N, C-alpha and C positions, 0 to 999 in steps of 0.2 A: 516370527522375526519381522514379518511385514507390519504387525501391529505397532511395533516400535516406531516405524517411520510415519505411520498415521498419527500417532500420539505426538511426534515431533512437529508435525505440520500444524497442530492446533495452536501452539504459542506463536508460530510464525504468522498465521492468519490474524491472531489477536493483535500482534504488534503492527501488522499492516492496517488493521482497522483503527488502532490508536493513532497511527501516523496520519491517516486520512482525516480523522477528526481534528487533529492539531492543524493540518493544512487548511481545513475549512474555517477554523477559528481565526487563523492568520488572514484569510481572505475577507472574512467578515469584519475584522478590525480595519482593513484597508478600504472598506466601503463597497466591496463586491458582494452582491446578493447571492446567497447560497440557498438552494431549495432542498429542504430536508425530506420532503415527500418523495422526490425522485433522486435521492442521494446515491443509491446504488447505480443508477443509470448515468448520472453526471459526474461521478467521482473522478473519472479519467480527465474530464474537462477541467475540474478544479485543480487537479495535480498539474496539468499543463499550464494553467494560469499562474499557479504558485511558482513553477519553474521560470516562467517568463518574468515575473515580478522580481524574483530574487536574482536572476541573471542581470537584469537591468540595474539593480542596486549594487551588486558586488562583483558581477562578471562571472559568477558560478552559480549553479543551482543550489538551493538551500539544503540543509542537512536532512530535512524531513522528506524531501524528494527521494534521496538515496535510501533513506530508511524504508520508505514504502516499497520502492522497486526491489531492494534486496530481500525484504521479508516476504513479499509475495512470490518472488522467484524461488526462494528457498522452500516455501510451502509447496509450490508446484513440483519441485524436484523431489521432495519427500513423498508426496502423493504418488508420483510416477514410479519411484523406486518401490514403494509399498505395493502398488498394483502389480508390478513386474514380479516381485518376490512372492506375492500371493498366488500368481498363476504358474509358478515354477513347480 
C-alpha cells in the first residue's frame, strides 16, 4: 500500500520541476540571469523573484508559483504517508 503513495509522489515532483523550469524561462525573458549550474540551490530564489514580479504586475502571484507550491507539498505529503504506512 505504501508503494502507491511513493508512485503518486513521482508525478508531483515532475510537475514541480516543470513549474520551476517555466518560472526560470519567465525570468530569463524578463532579463533576470538564471544560473543553471546552481539551479537546485537557487530555485527558491527564482520562485520568490517570480512571485514578486507577478505581484507587481497583477497584484497576485502568478499561476506557476501556485503550481510549484502545490505540487511539491503534495509530493511531500505522499512521501510522508508512504513512509508511515511502510513502518506500520
